[in-house]
C-alpha positions, -999 to +999 in steps of 0.1 A: -420-481+290-403-477+326-418-455+355-397-423+362-394-416+400-375-389+421-367-396+455-370-371+484-360-373+517-338-355+538-320-384+556-292-395+531-294-432+546-332-435+544-330-418+510-304-443+494-324-471+508-354-464+489-332-460+458-318-493+460-352-509+469-368-497+436-335-500+413-341-536+414-371-536+396-368-533+359-400-511+350-388-483+373-361-458+368-347-436+396-341-402+379-326-382+408-326-378+446-332-345+467-328-337+504-349-307+508-380-295+493-365-270+468-344-296+458-377-315+449-392-290+430-356-286+410-356-321+403-391-323+392-386-295+367-354-310+355-364-349+349-402-345+348-408-375+366-440-400+368-439-404+405-424-386+435-418-403+467-419-372+492-408-367+525-427-343+548-403-330+574-375-313+557-354-282+564-368-250+548-395-262+522-415-290+537-427-320+514-461-305+517-454-273+503-431-290+477-457-311+467-481-280+461-456-263+443-448-291+418-482-301+409-492-268+407-465-258+380-464-290+362-472-292+328-470-331+325-487-358+345-470-364+378-478-379+410-466-378+445-467-405+471-457-392+507-437-414+527-434-406+564-426-420+599-449-396+611-486-399+610-501-369+633-535-357+622-520-325+612-503-339+582-529-359+567-554-338+557-528-310+542-508-334+522-537-346+506-553-314+499-519-302+487-525-328+458-507-361+471-519-396+456-510-417+483-499-416+518-481-444+535-456-448+565-422-457+563-425-490+580-444-507+550-423-539+539-396-532+513-416-551+487-447-531+491-425-499+481-428-509+443-462-520+444-472-486+459-451-467+432-469-486+403-504-481+417-499-443+419-483-442+385-511-460+372-537-436+383-544-452+417-545-440+453-537-456+482-537-449+520-523-469+549-552-476+573-543-456+602-538-427+580-574-433+562-589-433+600-571-401+606-584-385+573-621-392+583-616-379+620-604-347+604-640-347+586-658-353+614-641-327+635-647-302+609-682-308+602-688-280+577-699-286+541-683-265+516-712-252+496-690-243+465-679-280+467-716-293+470-727-274+443-706-295+419-727-327+427-751-315+400-725-325+374-728-361+384-755-387+374-773-409+401-749-438+392-719-416+395-731-403+429-734-439+439-699-446+431-684-414+449-703-430+482-689-463+478-652-449+471-653-425+501-662-455+523-632-471+512-644-497+484-623-507+456-633-507+422-641-546+424-658-542+456-681-512+441-688-535+411-701-562+432-721-536+453-737-522+424-738-553+400-719-540+375-689-550+360-653-536+373-645-522+336-677-501+340-669-487+374-636-477+363-652-459+331-674-443+357-646-431+381-629-414+349-658-396+340-662-384+377-628-374+377-631-354+344-664-337+355-652-326+386-618-318+377-601-340+402-569-355+398-573-390+414-591-416+437-581-397+468-594-363+457-626-381+451-626-392+488-622-357+499-651-341+474-674-366+490-668-352+526-663-318+517-696-316+496-715-332+525-724-361+502-708-386+528-708-376+564-677-388+587-688-414+613-717-431+595-696-457+582-663-471+589-638-472+561-622-507+556-594-498+534 
């Protein structure tokens, strides 16, 4: 089955470029385009896409608010991939807290766009290295543990806690498997269990949870991915 996509950007030329790049791939179907946050919400309701490519800065409703509204209202499995030329600190944390599954800059090579869409559609999550650093800096500046979030740590087994820590430090499933001397399939199973127990959407939210709960402290370990 093809991946159903909606492309959202207020610049028509940029938006059309994304559409042309994606339409050459047989496994990706662009259902609609939108130029504003409100149009994005309406397109999501109408086409029920698997993935939405979302710009941040748009007139009226911005991409962060549109992402939050779409994910709050959706009764189907939809994921948001944020695409932007901007990477200032204030957008990173807000976009991911709104529920975005990925945050990459628009200067990525064209061939990587389809890969990003597939990764997000399959339940994965990705961040540009510069975005990851800014996300960690956000937590370093906040230095406040959310006690309500911390209380949810009790739901996890010791092994699951180890995997959350590794994921927050930027390790992939294969890297976690090597670190813990278990199989990649076992890691994937644990990640699914963690998402279910904590009521989280994807791997990005696991990272946010790890820092907000105090399980991992920003600055102690560098994130390599």
